[in-house]
GUVO-54547 format. One line per 8 residues: for each residue x, y, z of N, C-alpha, C. Coordinates in steps of 0.02 Angstrom, whole numbers. Example, Ala and Ser with C-alpha at 12.3 -4.5 7.8 and 13.67 -1.06 7.14 Angstrom:
# residues 2
660/-284/390/615/-225/390/660/-165/390 ~ 642/-112/354/684/-53/357/645/2/394
END
This chain:
# residues 199
-374/-70/1012/-447/-27/1005/-477/3/952 ~ -522/15/935/-536/57/865/-589/99/892 ~ -601/176/876/-647/218/896/-664/255/836 ~ -716/268/825/-739/321/764/-710/384/780 ~ -690/432/739/-676/496/751/-706/537/701 ~ -687/609/714/-724/660/666/-676/649/597 ~ -716/673/554/-664/689/492/-636/745/506 ~ -644/794/552/-599/845/552/-532/844/599
-520/769/624/-455/730/643/-418/712/575 ~ -436/718/515/-404/685/463/-388/756/423 ~ -336/762/388/-343/817/335/-377/799/288 ~ -389/851/238/-440/850/197/-401/842/139 ~ -431/792/90/-404/767/34/-381/821/-13 ~ -318/839/-45/-299/884/-64/-267/940/-21 ~ -256/935/39/-219/993/76/-158/989/89 ~ -134/910/71/-59/896/82/-15/891/15
24/941/33/67/962/-40/142/940/-18 ~ 181/889/-51/258/894/-47/284/936/-92 ~ 358/952/-74/409/987/-105/419/960/-184 ~ 404/894/-179/422/862/-242/351/839/-254 ~ 321/851/-320/254/828/-319/252/753/-330 ~ 301/716/-359/296/646/-351/289/608/-296 ~ 294/652/-245/300/617/-172/233/634/-134 ~ 195/669/-171/145/694/-134/86/637/-111
77/584/-159/39/535/-146/60/497/-70 ~ 138/487/-71/158/458/-8/141/502/51 ~ 164/548/43/151/615/108/71/622/124 ~ 19/607/73/-53/618/93/-62/565/136 ~ -41/496/116/-49/446/166/-14/459/229 ~ 38/466/231/79/489/308/45/529/336 ~ 22/570/303/-17/626/348/-94/609/374 ~ -101/536/343/-177/523/357/-237/534/323
-234/561/259/-273/588/221/-287/520/165 ~ -342/535/113/-344/489/77/-343/525/-5 ~ -321/469/-58/-312/516/-130/-361/510/-162 ~ -365/544/-227/-424/553/-265/-480/552/-241 ~ -545/548/-266/-604/563/-249/-650/501/-235 ~ -634/466/-189/-681/411/-172/-759/432/-170 ~ -800/378/-160/-869/395/-163/-876/394/-97 ~ -854/344/-53/-870/361/15/-795/329/46
-795/352/115/-743/339/166/-751/349/231 ~ -749/273/261/-759/253/331/-681/261/372 ~ -679/305/426/-610/313/465/-630/297/526 ~ -568/261/547/-567/243/616/-484/269/649 ~ -484/267/720/-433/274/743/-408/222/783 ~ -371/173/778/-332/120/816/-277/141/851 ~ -293/102/918/-237/123/967/-225/63/999 ~ -153/30/984/-136/-25/995/-126/-44/1077
-105/-99/1113/-93/-96/1187/-10/-80/1191 ~ -11/-54/1232/83/-34/1251/120/-85/1241 ~ 175/-71/1214/222/-132/1193/280/-152/1265 ~ 270/-92/1303/317/-111/1367/267/-86/1439 ~ 291/-118/1481/249/-85/1542/296/-63/1588 ~ 279/-43/1649/317/-13/1707/353/-68/1733 ~ 320/-136/1733/367/-204/1771/419/-208/1708 ~ 424/-207/1654/475/-214/1611/552/-187/1632
529/-118/1675/580/-72/1679/635/-99/1748 ~ 610/-146/1782/651/-147/1837/626/-104/1893 ~ 684/-114/1934/666/-69/2024/691/9/2003 ~ 648/38/2019/668/104/2039/676/163/1951 ~ 636/136/1909/643/179/1851/629/245/1861 ~ 674/283/1789/675/356/1802/614/379/1780 ~ 607/442/1776/546/492/1756/553/482/1685 ~ 603/477/1649/604/480/1582/599/417/1559
609/360/1595/591/294/1573/521/281/1574 ~ 494/323/1631/417/301/1638/380/336/1589 ~ 398/400/1568/363/438/1521/367/398/1440 ~ 418/361/1438/429/318/1358/377/272/1375 ~ 371/241/1429/325/177/1435/264/204/1408 ~ 234/266/1446/167/304/1422/163/316/1365 ~ 217/326/1319/214/339/1254/211/278/1209 ~ 226/216/1239/235/157/1182/169/115/1167
148/155/1124/77/121/1087/80/137/1035 ~ 54/101/979/53/108/918/-23/134/898 ~ -14/205/861/-81/209/829/-93/226/773 ~ -144/204/743/-155/214/648/-216/243/656 ~ -207/285/601/-274/334/572/-301/278/515 ~ -351/221/524/-362/203/470/-417/212/425 ~ -417/227/366/-468/255/316/-481/195/254 ~ -539/176/251/-553/138/199/-610/165/148
-589/169/107/-607/220/35/-623/188/-8 ~ -698/179/-39/-730/153/-88/-734/198/-161 ~ -693/181/-213/-699/219/-275/-738/192/-312 ~ -784/245/-357/-831/203/-402/-817/159/-456 ~ -748/184/-489/-725/135/-527/-646/110/-508 ~ -646/44/-527/-578/21/-491/-528/43/-531 ~ -509/74/-584/-464/102/-618/-444/173/-584 ~ -487/201/-545/-467/254/-506/-434/226/-440
-438/170/-417/-426/139/-366/-358/121/-379 ~ -340/93/-438/-284/72/-475/-235/131/-483 ~ -252/190/-506/-215/245/-517/-191/263/-450 ~ -238/249/-404/-196/278/-335/-151/250/-306 ~ -146/176/-316/-92/140/-301/-35/143/-334 ~ -32/165/-408/4/178/-447/43/234/-414 ~ 5/279/-402/36/351/-379/76/354/-311 ~ 41/297/-270/95/286/-199/149/238/-214
144/191/-260/214/148/-276/268/183/-305 ~ 240/243/-355/295/268/-396/337/317/-330 ~ 287/348/-292/329/394/-253/373/341/-205 ~ 350/294/-167/389/249/-142/466/231/-167 ~ 453/230/-240/533/221/-268/567/288/-286 ~ 528/343/-301/560/391/-323/576/433/-260 ~ 553/431/-207/567/475/-137/615/440/-91 ~ 652/392/-117/675/357/-46/727/413/-25
755/457/-43/792/504/-23/768/560/23 ~ 697/549/16/665/595/72/633/658/42 ~ 585/692/74/544/738/60/506/784/114 ~ 480/838/107/456/888/151/378/898/116 ~ 337/901/170/273/912/144/236/943/194 ~ 191/980/168/134/1024/227/74/997/219 ~ 20/1006/268/-51/998/278/-61/1081/285 ~ -109/1103/229/-158/1153/238/-101/1224/251
-35/1212/231/10/1267/229/33/1274/298 ~ 31/1232/344/59/1228/407/130/1207/397 ~ 165/1210/460/234/1189/456/251/1122/426 ~ 314/1120/394/325/1066/346/353/1005/387 ~ 336/933/375/353/892/391/419/877/360 ~ 466/859/380/522/837/354/532/752/363 ~ 506/724/303/523/646/302/588/630/273 ~ 632/598/293/700/610/283/728/532/226
686/498/230/700/429/206/633/383/193 ~ 631/359/122/558/307/123/596/239/100 ~ 581/206/123/611/112/115/545/82/110 ~ 537/41/43/495/-24/38/512/-70/84 ~ 439/-84/110/453/-152/170/413/-212/152 ~ 425/-262/165/379/-324/154/289/-312/181 ~ 253/-342/139/178/-330/161/176/-361/228 ~ 118/-348/258/108/-378/314/81/-456/297
104/-501/358/70/-568/337/-6/-570/318 ~ -41/-606/290/-97/-623/272/-135/-580/228 ~ -100/-546/192/-125/-493/133/-112/-518/70 ~ -82/-578/65/-73/-601/-1/-139/-616/-54 ~ -195/-600/-25/-269/-615/-48/-289/-543/-82 ~ -262/-500/-56/-278/-431/-96/-244/-406/-159 ~ -280/-366/-200/-249/-367/-264/-197/-332/-259 ~ -181/-281/-221/-110/-248/-224/-105/-231/-162
-33/-226/-124/-14/-191/-64/55/-170/-75 ~ 53/-101/-30/118/-68/-27/137/-53/52 ~ 206/-61/51/209/-64/130/263/-17/128 ~ 286/21/168/348/73/177/359/90/243 ~ 416/103/259/439/121/311/470/196/303 ~ 447/253/329/473/307/330/502/345/387 ~ 556/375/377/591/398/438/589/474/431 ~ 565/505/487/527/565/490/577/612/553
603/675/541/644/704/581/601/747/620 ~ 596/756/689/562/794/734/596/797/779 ~ 604/886/809/635/894/866/703/877/881 ~ 751/870/823/825/855/827/823/781/840 ~ 772/737/826/764/662/829/738/645/745 ~ 751/565/763/713/542/689/683/481/709 ~ 624/471/681/601/393/701/558/387/651 ~ 523/312/647/489/286/588/422/300/606
386/292/537/308/307/528/307/238/478 ~ 252/198/490/241/138/452/184/146/397 ~ 184/144/349/143/141/298/116/74/255 ~ 51/68/274/30/12/227/-40/26/185 ~ -42/9/119/-101/31/89/-127/-29/55 ~ -184/-59/48/-211/-115/13/-276/-89/-28 ~ -269/-132/-89/-330/-123/-120/-364/-188/-134 ~ -411/-183/-132/-456/-247/-156/-519/-227/-210
-506/-233/-258/-554/-204/-319/-542/-134/-312 ~ -612/-91/-306/-606/-26/-309/-604/-5/-239 ~ -584/-27/-183/-582/-13/-119/-507/-11/-90 ~ -487/42/-63/-414/34/-17/-416/63/37 ~ -392/28/87/-371/32/148/-301/65/152 ~ -313/118/191/-232/161/209/-220/166/281 ~ -165/138/304/-159/115/364/-95/152/386 ~ -76/207/387/-23/256/420/-14/244/504
37/231/522/52/216/601/110/246/632 ~ 98/267/692/154/304/719/161/276/781 ~ 219/283/827/215/258/899/267/317/928 ~ 246/358/978/279/403/999/337/402/1024 ~ 348/338/1065/411/317/1090/471/304/1045 ~ 445/283/988/494/259/928/510/321/893 ~ 452/365/885/483/437/870/541/467/922 ~ 540/453/987/589/487/1017/653/455/1006
658/371/1014/719/341/1008/739/322/942 ~ 702/320/895/723/297/819/731/230/821 ~ 700/185/868/681/124/860/626/92/827 ~ 626/35/794/569/4/741/514/-4/785 ~ 453/-19/763/390/-23/788/369/-62/733 ~ 299/-107/751/271/-146/706/196/-125/713 ~ 167/-108/638/105/-103/629/80/-177/640 ~ 23/-195/677/18/-252/674/-29/-279/625
0/-343/596/-24/-385/548/-120/-395/534 ~ -129/-415/610/-192/-429/614/-233/-369/610 ~ -216/-309/624/-259/-242/594/-279/-242/535 ~ -222/-249/490/-229/-238/405/-269/-296/382 ~ -257/-366/431/-294/-411/397/-394/-405/417 ~ -389/-388/481/-461/-383/498/-496/-324/454 ~ -461/-271/439/-482/-222/380/-491/-243/316 ~ -456/-282/290/-448/-332/232/-503/-352/214
-531/-397/255/-604/-432/276/-669/-384/247 ~ -651/-337/277/-719/-274/268/-704/-239/205 ~ -641/-231/160/-641/-194/107/-690/-196/59 ~ -717/-263/52/-774/-262/-9/-831/-242/17 ~ -836/-229/81/-904/-207/110/-918/-144/129 ~ -862/-93/99/-884/-25/112/-926/-4/70 ~ -979/42/96/-1021/71/36/-1010/136/28
END
Protein backbone atom coordinates (compact mmCIF):
# COMPACT_ATOMS: atom_id res chain seq x y z
CA UNK A 1 0.00 0.00 0.00
CA UNK A 2 1.08 3.59 -0.46
CA UNK A 3 0.46 6.61 1.71
CA UNK A 4 1.21 10.27 1.27
CA UNK A 5 3.64 11.46 3.88
CA UNK A 6 4.89 14.80 5.07
CA UNK A 7 8.09 16.25 3.65
CA UNK A 8 9.25 16.26 7.28
CA UNK A 9 9.56 12.46 6.99
CA UNK A 10 12.25 12.87 4.34
CA UNK A 11 15.69 14.43 4.80
CA UNK A 12 16.02 17.82 3.16
CA UNK A 13 18.14 17.94 0.02
CA UNK A 14 21.72 18.83 0.88
CA UNK A 15 21.61 17.64 4.49
CA UNK A 16 23.16 14.25 3.71
CA UNK A 17 26.96 14.28 3.81
CA UNK A 18 29.22 11.26 3.29
CA UNK A 19 32.77 11.02 4.61
CA UNK A 20 33.86 10.56 0.99
CA UNK A 21 32.28 13.25 -1.19
CA UNK A 22 31.91 10.97 -4.20
CA UNK A 23 29.65 8.73 -2.09
CA UNK A 24 27.25 11.52 -1.08
CA UNK A 25 24.86 10.99 -4.03
CA UNK A 26 24.38 7.32 -3.13
CA UNK A 27 24.09 8.15 0.57
CA UNK A 28 21.46 10.75 -0.27
CA UNK A 29 19.33 8.18 -2.08
CA UNK A 30 19.85 5.67 0.73
CA UNK A 31 18.68 8.23 3.28
CA UNK A 32 15.47 8.89 1.34
CA UNK A 33 16.28 12.30 -0.09
CA UNK A 34 16.57 13.59 -3.66
CA UNK A 35 19.51 15.14 -5.47
CA UNK A 36 19.96 18.43 -7.26
CA UNK A 37 17.23 21.03 -7.44
CA UNK A 38 14.08 19.44 -8.86
CA UNK A 39 11.23 21.73 -9.90
CA UNK A 40 8.76 19.48 -8.10
CA UNK A 41 8.78 16.35 -5.96
CA UNK A 42 5.98 13.88 -5.17
CA UNK A 43 6.64 11.64 -2.20
CA UNK A 44 4.98 8.49 -0.92
CA UNK A 45 5.72 5.78 1.61
CA UNK A 46 5.10 2.26 0.33
CA UNK A 47 4.67 -0.61 2.79
CA UNK A 48 4.60 -4.10 1.36
CA UNK A 49 2.86 -7.18 2.72
CA UNK A 50 4.60 -9.28 5.34
CA UNK A 51 6.90 -11.81 3.71
CA UNK A 52 6.14 -14.44 6.37
CA UNK A 53 3.23 -15.06 8.70
CA UNK A 54 2.78 -16.69 12.06
CA UNK A 55 1.37 -19.74 10.25
CA UNK A 56 4.76 -20.21 8.57
CA UNK A 57 6.45 -20.66 11.95
CA UNK A 58 4.76 -23.88 12.95
CA UNK A 59 3.66 -24.82 16.44
CA UNK A 60 4.73 -22.89 19.52
CA UNK A 61 6.90 -20.15 17.96
CA UNK A 62 9.26 -18.25 20.24
CA UNK A 63 8.84 -14.59 21.13
CA UNK A 64 11.87 -13.80 18.94
CA UNK A 65 10.30 -15.55 15.95
CA UNK A 66 7.02 -13.72 16.44
CA UNK A 67 8.86 -10.40 16.65
CA UNK A 68 10.73 -11.18 13.44
CA UNK A 69 7.45 -11.84 11.62
CA UNK A 70 6.07 -8.51 12.78
CA UNK A 71 9.09 -6.75 11.28
CA UNK A 72 9.20 -8.73 8.04
CA UNK A 73 7.69 -6.15 5.68
CA UNK A 74 9.48 -4.07 3.08
CA UNK A 75 9.20 -0.28 3.25
CA UNK A 76 10.20 2.17 0.54
CA UNK A 77 10.18 5.95 0.63
CA UNK A 78 9.36 6.72 -2.99
CA UNK A 79 10.22 10.12 -4.47
CA UNK A 80 9.35 11.19 -8.01
CA UNK A 81 11.38 14.30 -8.85
CA UNK A 82 10.89 16.41 -11.97
CA UNK A 83 13.81 18.53 -13.18
CA UNK A 84 13.40 21.54 -15.48
CA UNK A 85 16.24 20.38 -17.71
CA UNK A 86 16.83 16.79 -18.76
CA UNK A 87 20.56 17.50 -18.48
CA UNK A 88 20.11 18.07 -14.73
CA UNK A 89 18.45 14.67 -14.34
CA UNK A 90 21.24 13.04 -16.36
CA UNK A 91 23.84 14.68 -14.10
CA UNK A 92 22.08 13.28 -11.02
CA UNK A 93 22.15 9.78 -12.47
CA UNK A 94 25.82 10.15 -13.40
CA UNK A 95 26.68 11.07 -9.82
CA UNK A 96 24.80 8.09 -8.41
CA UNK A 97 26.37 5.73 -10.93
CA UNK A 98 29.85 6.97 -10.10
CA UNK A 99 29.16 6.50 -6.39
CA UNK A 100 28.05 2.90 -6.88
CA UNK A 101 31.34 2.18 -8.70
CA UNK A 102 33.71 4.08 -6.42
CA UNK A 103 32.11 3.37 -3.04
CA UNK A 104 31.98 -0.43 -3.23
CA UNK A 105 34.04 -0.72 -0.04
CA UNK A 106 31.56 1.39 1.92
CA UNK A 107 31.19 4.82 3.45
CA UNK A 108 29.68 6.66 6.38
CA UNK A 109 27.16 9.45 6.14
CA UNK A 110 25.25 11.79 8.40
CA UNK A 111 21.90 13.50 7.99
CA UNK A 112 21.88 17.07 9.36
CA UNK A 113 24.86 16.20 11.54
CA UNK A 114 23.18 13.35 13.42
CA UNK A 115 24.85 10.05 14.30
CA UNK A 116 26.63 8.52 11.30
CA UNK A 117 25.23 5.60 9.33
CA UNK A 118 27.84 2.98 8.48
CA UNK A 119 27.37 1.51 5.02
CA UNK A 120 30.02 -1.20 4.79
CA UNK A 121 29.51 -2.30 1.18
CA UNK A 122 27.80 -1.18 -2.04
CA UNK A 123 27.19 -3.61 -4.89
CA UNK A 124 25.60 -2.97 -8.26
CA UNK A 125 22.68 -5.31 -8.96
CA UNK A 126 20.36 -6.13 -11.84
CA UNK A 127 17.65 -3.62 -12.73
CA UNK A 128 14.13 -4.73 -11.76
CA UNK A 129 12.11 -6.52 -14.41
CA UNK A 130 9.98 -4.29 -16.59
CA UNK A 131 12.23 -1.23 -16.39
CA UNK A 132 13.92 -1.70 -19.77
CA UNK A 133 11.77 1.10 -21.22
CA UNK A 134 13.37 3.68 -18.93
CA UNK A 135 16.15 5.94 -20.16
CA UNK A 136 18.41 4.91 -17.27
CA UNK A 137 18.19 2.52 -14.32
CA UNK A 138 20.63 2.13 -11.43
CA UNK A 139 20.14 -0.65 -8.88
CA UNK A 140 22.37 -1.48 -5.93
CA UNK A 141 22.38 -3.44 -2.69
CA UNK A 142 23.98 -1.63 0.23
CA UNK A 143 25.05 -3.44 3.39
CA UNK A 144 24.51 -1.35 6.51
CA UNK A 145 25.95 -2.03 9.98
CA UNK A 146 23.52 -1.45 12.83
CA UNK A 147 23.69 -2.43 16.51
CA UNK A 148 26.33 -5.08 15.97
CA UNK A 149 24.56 -6.65 12.98
CA UNK A 150 24.48 -5.86 9.29
CA UNK A 151 21.73 -6.06 6.72
CA UNK A 152 20.79 -4.95 3.22
CA UNK A 153 19.23 -1.76 1.92
CA UNK A 154 17.97 -1.96 -1.66
CA UNK A 155 18.27 1.12 -3.87
CA UNK A 156 16.73 1.61 -7.32
CA UNK A 157 16.85 4.90 -9.24
CA UNK A 158 15.03 5.27 -12.58
CA UNK A 159 15.16 8.16 -15.06
CA UNK A 160 12.62 8.90 -17.76
CA UNK A 161 13.55 12.12 -19.55
CA UNK A 162 13.82 14.87 -16.96
CA UNK A 163 12.08 12.92 -14.18
CA UNK A 164 13.73 10.57 -11.70
CA UNK A 165 12.13 7.98 -9.45
CA UNK A 166 14.01 7.21 -6.24
CA UNK A 167 13.29 3.88 -4.51
CA UNK A 168 15.35 3.19 -1.35
CA UNK A 169 13.92 0.20 0.52
CA UNK A 170 14.48 -1.47 3.87
CA UNK A 171 13.18 -4.51 5.68
CA UNK A 172 13.68 -4.50 9.45
CA UNK A 173 13.75 -8.29 9.67
CA UNK A 174 16.52 -8.39 7.07
CA UNK A 175 18.41 -5.71 8.99
CA UNK A 176 18.38 -8.04 11.99
CA UNK A 177 19.20 -11.27 10.15
CA UNK A 178 21.33 -10.04 7.25
CA UNK A 179 19.19 -12.04 4.83
CA UNK A 180 18.27 -10.61 1.44
CA UNK A 181 14.86 -9.20 0.61
CA UNK A 182 13.32 -8.00 -2.63
CA UNK A 183 12.09 -4.57 -3.64
CA UNK A 184 9.07 -5.61 -5.73
CA UNK A 185 9.53 -4.90 -9.43
CA UNK A 186 5.81 -4.10 -9.63
CA UNK A 187 6.31 -1.07 -7.38
CA UNK A 188 8.99 0.35 -9.66
CA UNK A 189 7.01 -0.52 -12.79
CA UNK A 190 3.92 1.28 -11.52
CA UNK A 191 5.84 4.42 -10.69
CA UNK A 192 7.78 4.29 -13.96
CA UNK A 193 4.46 4.55 -15.76
CA UNK A 194 3.83 7.82 -13.89
CA UNK A 195 7.22 9.45 -14.31
CA UNK A 196 6.25 11.45 -17.35
CA UNK A 197 3.13 12.73 -15.58
CA UNK A 198 4.82 14.41 -12.61
CA UNK A 199 4.14 18.15 -12.59
